[in-house]
C-alpha positions in Angstrom: -105.6 -21.9 89.9 -103.0 -24.8 89.2 -102.2 -26.4 85.9 -100.1 -29.5 87.1 -101.3 -30.3 90.5 -104.5 -30.3 92.7 -104.8 -29.2 96.0 -107.2 -29.5 98.8 -107.7 -28.7 102.3 -110.0 -31.0 104.6 -109.8 -30.1 108.3 -106.0 -30.3 109.4 -105.1 -32.1 106.1 -103.8 -30.3 103.0 -103.8 -32.7 100.1 -101.4 -32.1 96.9 -101.9 -34.5 94.0 -99.8 -34.6 91.0 -102.0 -34.2 87.8 -100.1 -34.8 84.8 -100.7 -38.4 84.4 -100.8 -38.1 80.5 -96.9 -37.3 80.8 -96.5 -39.7 83.7 -96.3 -36.8 86.0 -93.0 -35.8 85.0 -92.4 -32.4 86.4 -91.7 -29.1 84.5 -90.5 -25.9 85.7 -94.0 -24.6 86.1 -94.9 -27.7 88.2 -92.0 -27.2 90.5 -93.3 -23.9 91.3 -96.8 -24.7 91.7 -95.7 -27.2 94.2 -93.7 -24.5 95.7 -96.4 -22.2 95.8 -98.9 -24.6 97.5 -96.5 -25.6 100.1 -96.0 -21.8 101.0 -99.9 -21.8 101.4 -99.6 -24.9 103.8 -96.7 -23.4 105.9 -98.7 -20.2 106.3 -102.1 -21.8 107.2 -102.0 -22.7 111.1 -104.9 -24.9 110.6 -103.1 -27.3 108.3 -101.1 -30.0 110.4 -100.0 -32.6 107.8 -99.7 -32.6 104.2 -100.4 -35.5 102.0 -98.8 -36.1 98.6 -100.5 -38.4 96.1 -100.3 -38.9 92.2 -103.0 -39.6 89.4 -102.2 -42.3 87.0 -100.5 -45.6 87.0 -96.9 -43.6 87.5 -96.3 -41.7 90.7 -93.7 -39.4 89.1 -91.2 -40.1 86.0 -89.0 -37.5 87.1 -88.0 -34.4 85.3 -89.5 -33.3 82.0 -86.1 -32.8 80.2 -87.6 -31.1 77.1 -89.2 -28.4 78.9 -86.2 -27.7 81.2 -84.0 -27.4 78.0 -86.4 -25.3 75.9 -88.9 -23.6 78.6 -91.0 -22.4 75.4 -92.5 -25.9 75.8 -93.8 -25.4 79.2 -97.1 -24.0 79.9 -96.3 -20.8 82.6 -99.1 -20.2 85.2 -100.0 -16.7 85.0 -100.8 -16.5 88.9 -97.2 -17.5 89.8 -93.9 -16.2 89.1 -91.4 -18.9 88.0 -88.2 -19.1 90.0 -85.3 -21.0 89.2 -85.8 -23.4 92.2 -85.0 -27.4 92.3 -87.7 -29.8 93.5 -85.3 -30.9 96.3 -85.4 -27.3 97.6 -89.1 -26.9 97.3 -89.6 -30.0 99.8 -86.8 -29.0 102.0 -89.1 -25.4 102.3 -92.1 -27.2 103.7 -92.2 -27.1 107.3 -95.4 -29.4 108.1 -95.1 -33.0 108.3 -95.7 -34.8 105.1 -96.7 -38.2 103.8 -96.2 -39.7 100.6 -98.9 -42.2 99.4 -97.2 -43.9 96.5 -99.3 -46.2 94.2 -97.2 -46.0 91.1 -93.7 -46.3 90.3 -91.1 -43.8 91.3 -88.5 -42.9 88.5 -85.3 -40.6 88.4 -86.4 -37.1 89.9 -89.5 -38.5 91.2 -87.3 -39.8 94.2 -87.1 -36.2 95.2 -90.7 -36.2 96.2 -90.6 -39.4 98.1 -87.4 -38.4 99.9 -88.7 -35.2 100.6 -91.6 -36.4 102.6 -91.6 -37.1 106.4 -93.4 -40.6 105.9 -93.6 -42.8 102.7 -95.9 -45.6 102.2 -96.3 -47.5 98.8 -97.9 -50.5 97.5 -96.0 -53.5 97.2 -96.2 -53.5 93.5 -94.5 -50.1 93.1 -91.2 -50.2 91.4 -88.4 -47.6 91.7 -85.6 -46.8 89.1 -82.8 -44.2 88.6 -82.1 -44.7 84.9 -80.2 -41.3 84.2 -76.6 -43.2 83.4 -78.3 -44.7 80.3 -78.9 -41.3 78.8 -75.4 -40.0 79.6 -76.9 -38.2 82.7 -76.2 -38.6 86.7 -79.0 -38.5 89.4 -77.1 -35.5 91.1 -80.2 -33.7 92.8 -81.2 -37.2 94.0 -78.0 -37.9 95.6 -78.3 -35.0 98.0 -82.1 -36.6 99.1 -80.7 -40.2 99.2 -77.8 -39.1 101.8 -80.7 -38.3 104.2 -81.4 -42.0 104.6 -78.4 -43.9 103.1 -74.7 -44.1 103.7 -72.7 -42.6 100.8 -71.5 -46.0 99.3 -74.8 -47.3 99.0 -76.1 -43.9 97.6 -73.3 -44.3 94.8 -74.1 -48.0 94.2 -77.9 -47.2 93.7 -77.1 -44.3 91.3 -74.6 -46.6 89.4 -77.4 -49.4 89.0 -80.0 -48.3 86.5 -82.5 -51.3 86.6 -85.8 -51.4 88.5 -85.8 -52.3 92.2 -88.6 -53.4 94.2 -90.4 -52.0 97.0 -89.0 -54.3 99.7 -85.6 -53.2 98.7 -86.7 -49.4 98.8 -87.8 -50.3 102.5 -84.5 -51.9 103.4 -82.9 -48.6 101.7 -85.1 -46.3 104.1 -86.7 -44.7 101.2 -89.8 -46.4 102.0 -91.5 -46.6 105.7 -93.9 -49.2 105.0 -96.7 -50.5 102.8 -99.9 -49.4 102.0 -101.6 -52.9 102.2 -100.4 -53.1 105.8 -100.8 -49.6 107.0 -103.8 -47.5 108.2 -102.9 -44.1 106.6 -106.0 -42.5 108.0 -105.0 -43.4 111.3 -101.4 -41.8 111.0 -103.1 -38.7 109.3 -105.5 -38.2 112.1 -102.8 -38.3 114.8 -101.7 -35.1 113.9 -105.2 -33.4 114.7 -104.4 -32.4 118.2 -100.5 -31.7 117.8 -99.3 -28.3 117.9 -98.8 -26.5 114.4 -96.2 -23.9 115.8 -94.2 -26.7 117.7 -94.3 -29.1 114.6 -93.2 -26.0 112.5 -90.5 -24.8 114.4 -89.1 -28.4 115.2 -88.7 -29.2 111.3 -87.4 -25.7 110.7 -84.8 -26.3 113.5 -83.7 -30.0 111.9 -83.3 -28.4 108.4 -81.1 -25.6 109.9 -79.2 -27.9 112.3 -76.7 -29.1 109.8 -75.6 -25.4 109.0 -74.9 -24.6 112.9 -71.3 -25.2 114.1 -71.4 -28.6 115.9 -70.5 -27.0 119.5 -73.2 -24.3 119.0 -76.0 -26.8 118.5 -77.3 -27.2 121.9 -77.4 -23.4 122.4 -79.2 -22.9 119.2 -81.7 -25.6 120.0 -82.2 -24.3 123.5 -82.8 -20.8 121.9 -85.4 -22.0 119.6 -87.2 -23.9 122.6 -86.9 -20.7 124.8 -88.6 -18.6 121.8 -91.3 -21.4 121.6 -92.1 -21.2 125.1 -92.5 -17.5 124.9 -94.8 -17.7 122.0 -97.3 -20.0 123.7 
């Protein structure tokens, strides 16, 4: 039912593949909404323990397709999904299952929102990363919010100001990447979720996302309430 992505459920694993290789997997408003729809399906399916995000073609994601965002008539709506004005960062924040990005192609501009939105990121050593927005008179505004999850503010600003490619080793040093595919058994990581409680993981992720909005002195009370509710539902 999707135009720009593919999804597949295999036991406890839900695989989402970016499938717009001819456009370097640049995302359109429809593509963002398809990912959002797919993640809602994953959230609601108690059998799904982990989501794996992959991409077709030599580029993992080249970021936003600016032409389709500036002129929605160039986009191809999905008749089964009503498009919402939602950002890709919000979409990944709304996924309440552990997620693993398997990155085998370069990540450019808004493509950072995908890898930074995942719980785990493993890439090939040959992958390169780039934030080129300043070269066309823009700035990676939304990416900044995601970078702040893994980097200090000063380093975030420096990365946004530097428009050249940087390698996978540097991405690992920054915390953008957790490891390399050549040295990691991804299947073992995926299998490790098979017997873990879907409900506990989902509520844990939801609580973590909510925590910044909770008053500092109320946080332990909030988390105790979440724990008590989880115990009652067991």
